[in-house]
N, C-alpha and C positions, 0 to 999 in steps of 0.2 A: 063607757072608754071609748074611745070615739080613735075610727082610723078618716082620716081628712075629714069632711066635715058626715059624711055620714056617726048613728051611737050603732054600736053591735055591744049586744047582750050573754048572748048562749057564749058556752066557756071553747067551745068546736072555735068559735070566730075570734073570740080572745087571743088562742092558741097560735092558731093559722095570724094571724093579726103579728104577733111575737112574732113567729118562722120569718115572714117575709123583713119587720123592723132588723135582727141578727145576720138572716142571708142579703140583706140590702149594705150593712154598715161591715160585715165582715169577708166579703168577693174575697178571692181573692185570684191574682193573675194569673194564670198559669202557662206556659211560654213551651210549646208541645214540645222542638226541639229537645230542648236546656231540659225536660223532664227524660228526655226517649235515655238522651241521652249516659243521666243520672243512672238512672236504674239501672242501664248496659252496666257501669260500671264497679258498683255496689256488688251485679251478676260475679261478675266478674274475680270483684277483695270474696265473694262469701267462695267458688270455686275454686278459689288459688289461695287461699291464708298463707300474709310475709312472718307472722307475728309467731303460730306455729308451726310454715314448714306442711298444712294440714293435716295436724294430727291432732287435732282438737286436746292438745292436752295446755294443762300450765291455767294461763290468760282465756285462752278459748275454749281451757277444758267448762267442766261441768259444775253447774252450784251443788258443795253435797250438800248434806241434811243440818250442819254447824251451822251454816252459814244462813239456811234458810230461822232456824233458829234463835238467830242473833236479831234477824233481822225483825220477828214474827215479836220476843220480845219487845222492839224498840215501836211498837208501831200506836199509833193514838187511836182510844176511845167514843166514844159515843161522836164518831163521826156517820154521818149518812151516807148510804149507797149511792152506787151506782147504780143505772138499771134492770143488771145482776140478782139483788139485793139483797148480797153476799155481803157481815159489816165486821167492823177487826176484828170486836170481838168473838165473829163464827171462827174468823184463820187463827185467834184470837188460842183458844181453844179446841182446836183438833188434835185427837191421838193420833198413835205415832204409824197407825195405817193407812189414816186423811195426810201429815205432814208429807206419807213418803210418796203418796199418789199426787199430792198439789206440784213438792219436788220435783219428781214426770211431767209430770202438762209448763212443769216453769221450765226444764235444763229441754225439752226440744222442741216450747220454742226460739233459746238460747238456737239452737246448736240447726237449725232448720232456720230462721231468721224470717218466720210467720208471727205475725203479733195477733190472734186472734181478732175476730169482731169483735165478740162481746169486751172487748177490753179496752173497742177502739169506741167506741159507743161510750154517749154521755146523757143522761136528764140533765134537761135545762132552765132550772128553778128560776127568773122574775124577782131580780131583787130591789123595789122604791129607793131611788137616789131622794136625798134627802132634801127638802124644798123645791119639789118639784113638782109637776106636774102631775098627782096621780093618774088622768087620762085617758095622758099619751103614750104607748108605745117606749117613745125615747126617753123619756120619764123613769126608765128600769133597767136594770144590770142585771147580766144578764153569770147566774153560777153554775158551772156545765160540775153533773156533780159522774164522776166516773170508778168506772170496774177497782175497785179495793186491793185484787188478785192482781188487775194488773198495775196498780200500786209496787201491790210488792215484791212482780221482777224486774220491775223498775227501780227498789230502792237496792234490788243485790244488785241490777251492773251498776249501780252510781256508783256503789260504793268500790266496784270494782273499778272500769273508768278512775276515780279518785288517785287511788289507790296507782295504777299508771304514769297516769297522769305527772303528781309529784312523785313519787318514785324516780321514775325517767329524765326526772327537769324536760319535762311538755310545757309545761308555764310559767313563762314568766316569771321575776321576785320578784316586779310592780306590780300586775293585778295580785289584787288584792277585797276585790268581787264574790263572793258564793265562795270564799276558800276556809278551809275550818283552823281557827288560832289567831284570822287575820279578819283589819278592820280597814273599812275606807281613812275613817280616822287616824290608821297608823300609819296611810299615805302621806297623809299631809304631815303628819309629824317629825316623817323623814324632809320632807320639800322643805320644810322650815328650817330645821337643823339646817337642813344643808343650805340652804339662804346664809345663814346665821356665822357657820364653820367657812366658808368657801368667803366670803365678803363679796358675795355678786351682790349685795347696793338691795336698794329694795323688794318686794314680791313681785311677782306680778300681779295684775290688777284682775284678769283673769284665767284661771286654771281648773282646766277637763279630767275629770275624774269619769274609767272607760270604766263599768265593771264588767264586761264581755264582752271581750273579742269578738268581733262580725265577722261569718259568715272562711272570709277569702279572707282572714289577715293572714298574715303568716306563724302566727299559736296556730290556730284554728285548723291551718292545712299540717303544721307538721302536729300539730293530733290525730287527724282522720286515717293520716300513710302512715303511723308508727304505732296508734294503741287499735289495738286487732278486737274486731268482731262489732265494729263502729257503724257495722250496716244496719246492725236487730230491728232496733225501729224505723231509723232512715228508711229501709228497705221499702216497711209495711205500709208511709205514711206518705212515701212521697208519690 
């Protein structure tokens, strides 16, 4: 493998070369003042939840064993685990006592807004891109293998937040991406039908379809202000 004009042969040197390459292309621009303000806002929302009045019940309440069992049954098997080595097969075959312990850990993370460090770690595996020079680190696509326990917690939270967003009308009907039972084809079909029905004339030459609202859009602001406990992962990653 090449690093500039130098040939590297040891696994350690290759790993270091990949680290430098991925750090270079994924470096995040941080704005200290904005980060501090965001963290302060999240801490204030954590101390005084408007969704449940600090009672930590309902949407803000703990997950039940039934919730956990439902998500465990939907786990995909034969998936490579993260750094902790815990696979979905292990989670699926947990006994009653172990399931209660796991549920306690997830609920503790949910209640305290703290994401365990192990859940935020990943094993990065370089996968060669088709038709690229395999001697160059830029010719490899990084695949991050994260904790399956952390993913399980995310599944629980995602289901609850999705229900809240849909039931409270926080997502506009025009958005079809990443929503169950909807697709971009539905949006295009409605547009074509509207053009034909209203007699607007020829369809536009360019039509943009945005699958997810940007962080500062109106719909996103409504969701973060009205959906409780949205600080769970945000607070730990900012």
